[in-house]
Structure formats: structure tokens, C-alpha cells
C-alpha positions, 0 to 999 in steps of 0.5 A, spaced: 202 905 549 197 909 554 192 905 558 186 904 553 179 906 557 175 900 558 167 901 558 162 896 560 155 897 556 149 893 558 144 891 552 150 893 547 148 888 542 142 892 539 139 899 538 142 904 543 147 900 546 150 898 540 150 905 537 153 907 544 158 901 543 160 904 536 161 911 538 166 909 544 170 905 540 171 911 535 173 915 541 179 910 543 175 905 548 175 898 549 168 895 550 165 890 553 159 888 549 154 885 554 148 882 551 142 877 554 141 872 549 143 874 541 150 872 540 150 873 533 147 880 534 153 881 539 158 879 534 155 884 529 156 889 534 163 887 535 165 887 528 162 894 527 166 896 533 172 894 530 171 898 524 170 904 528 176 903 532 182 908 531 187 906 537 192 900 536 190 895 542 183 896 543 179 890 544 171 888 544 169 883 548 162 880 548 159 878 554 153 874 555 148 875 561 142 878 564 144 883 568 137 883 572 140 876 575 145 876 580 148 870 578 149 873 571 151 879 574 157 876 577 159 872 571 159 879 567 163 882 572 168 876 572 168 875 565 170 883 564 175 882 569 178 876 566 179 880 559 181 887 562 183 887 569 179 893 571 173 897 569 173 905 567 166 906 565 159 903 566 153 905 562 147 902 565 143 901 558 140 894 558 132 895 559 125 893 556 119 897 555 112 894 556 111 888 552 104 891 551 102 898 552 097 898 558 094 904 562 094 904 570 088 900 570 091 895 566 098 894 568 099 887 571 103 886 577 107 881 573 109 886 568 110 891 573 115 887 577 119 885 570 119 892 569 122 894 575 127 888 575 130 889 569 130 897 569 131 899 576 134 893 580 139 891 574 143 897 574 142 898 582 146 891 583 150 891 577 153 898 579 154 895 587 157 889 584 162 893 580 164 898 585 170 895 588 173 894 581 171 901 578 177 905 577 177 912 582 175 917 577 171 913 573 164 914 570 157 911 570 152 913 566 145 911 567 139 911 561 132 913 563 127 916 558 124 922 556 117 919 558 120 921 565 119 928 563 113 928 559 107 923 558 104 918 553 098 913 555 100 906 556 107 907 559 106 909 567 109 903 569 115 904 565 116 911 566 116 910 573 121 905 573 126 910 569 124 916 574 127 911 579 133 911 575 134 918 575 133 919 583 138 913 583 143 917 579 143 923 584 144 918 590 150 915 586 153 921 585 153 924 592 155 917 595 161 916 590 164 923 589 169 922 594 172 917 589 172 922 583 167 917 580 161 922 576 155 919 575 150 922 570 143 920 567 141 920 559 134 921 557 133 919 550 126 921 547 123 917 541 128 913 537 128 909 531 130 903 533 128 896 535 126 898 542 119 896 544 118 892 538 121 897 533 114 901 533 117 908 532 122 905 526 117 901 523 110 905 524 110 911 519 104 914 521 107 914 529 113 916 526 110 922 523 106 924 529 112 924 534 116 928 529 111 933 529 112 934 537 120 935 536 122 942 534 128 939 529 122 935 525 124 928 526 125 922 531 132 921 533 137 915 531 141 911 535 147 915 532 144 921 536 144 918 542 151 914 541 154 921 540 151 924 545 153 919 550 160 919 548 160 926 549 158 925 556 163 920 558 169 925 555 173 929 559 170 935 556 164 933 560 167 932 566 164 937 571 157 934 570 155 930 576 148 928 578 145 931 572 140 929 567 141 930 560 135 929 555 137 927 548 130 928 545 131 934 540 126 938 544 120 933 544 114 935 547 117 942 550 
């Protein structure tokens, strides 16, 4: 039996991360489903991955840990290696939006620091810790946001943190190229998910307003991102490196 690729996806118990995990399962990968606190949601994600699996021997392992914490990062890495012995791909998906939308003049230092710690520091240092065990020829995919290209009041701190993730991606691609590791960043537009309190999904007026800014006439779904990420991680996308891929339906062109 050929080796089954192992993908570690952070923040994979819900929203975009869950959609990415399901598509990775459908593509024949084993998946480490990282989650911060909701074990029931992680178990549900495992069950959905099992339903999507198509290759004998695939496994789906939930691993608890806040990847913005050094202690938890070490635990996530240790449990992943205990389960699989190696990692072939990393998707740095875990992140938060502002708890309360705040303009530049209203953003507190505590909120700003939290956004940086979870959205930037977490991916930076998880990748650093993982690199000695990431397979040569492996893949890293970071997750940014369409808000790093277009603007919306109340998201300056969040978008700045994600913009830094895009710069980090280029540096990772440059530094890791000698090992054949390719690094890209995906930037989702507005998505119907529970991210940010589910506001795009649950507020019909906001949903319609945003849909009006998208040429395809609707906001995105988690499956739109999951399928896109599966394509980016595939061999067919193998010549993309250090590249920003926006999956927004053309929002705010």
C-alpha cells in the first residue's frame, strides 16, 4: 500500500478548517484535526472525514491545542508524530476575527495583541517547530483574508495581521525552497460560516449586501474554500510557490 499523505490542519473542528479537512480526506489524505477547545465539534469533523475518505488506511486524529501557545504547539506536534511519525503538509488555518469590529481609533492594545498572537505568531512558531519533521517536498499553506486586498471599516488590525501572514509566506517560500517545500497563501473572501460570530451567514441583509459586491452573485461557502485548498495542495498546483491565491468569487474587483 502506498504511503498516505498526512496533513495537519489547525482550527479544523469548524468553519473553513472543517471544510478543508473533509476535502483533504476526499483526496486520500490522513488528517490531523487540530482544535482549541470544542472536542465534540472535532469528533464531528472526524466523522465527516471518515465519510469522505476513499483510501483504505486513511486515519483522522483529533488533537487539542491552542497553537498560539508554545506549550500547546509542542503538544500538538508530539501527538501528531506519535500518531503518524511524519507530516507531509501543514495548513495554518486557525485564526480569529475581532470580537467587536473597531476602527483604528477604537482598537485596544489587548485586542491588537490577541489578533497578532493567534493570526501571526501561531503560524510562525508552529511552522518553525514542525520544520525538522516536515517531509522534504512537503507543502505549507497559510490562510489570509480578502481584507488584506480590499478594505472594510472595523478590520484594520485583523487585516494587518493577515497581511503580515502574506509577507511571511513569501519568506517561507524563499527559505524552504532548497528542501522542495512549497509555501503558498490562500485569501478567502466573505464566507457563510461561524467565523466572526457567523455574521455573514446569519445576517440576511449583510449577506445580500456583500453578495452584491461579488460578480458571481453570492457569498462563498466553506466547501468553496475546501475544494480550492485541496487543489492548491495537489501535485497539479506544484509550480505555485510564494503565491497568494484569493478565493472570493471576485469580491470588490
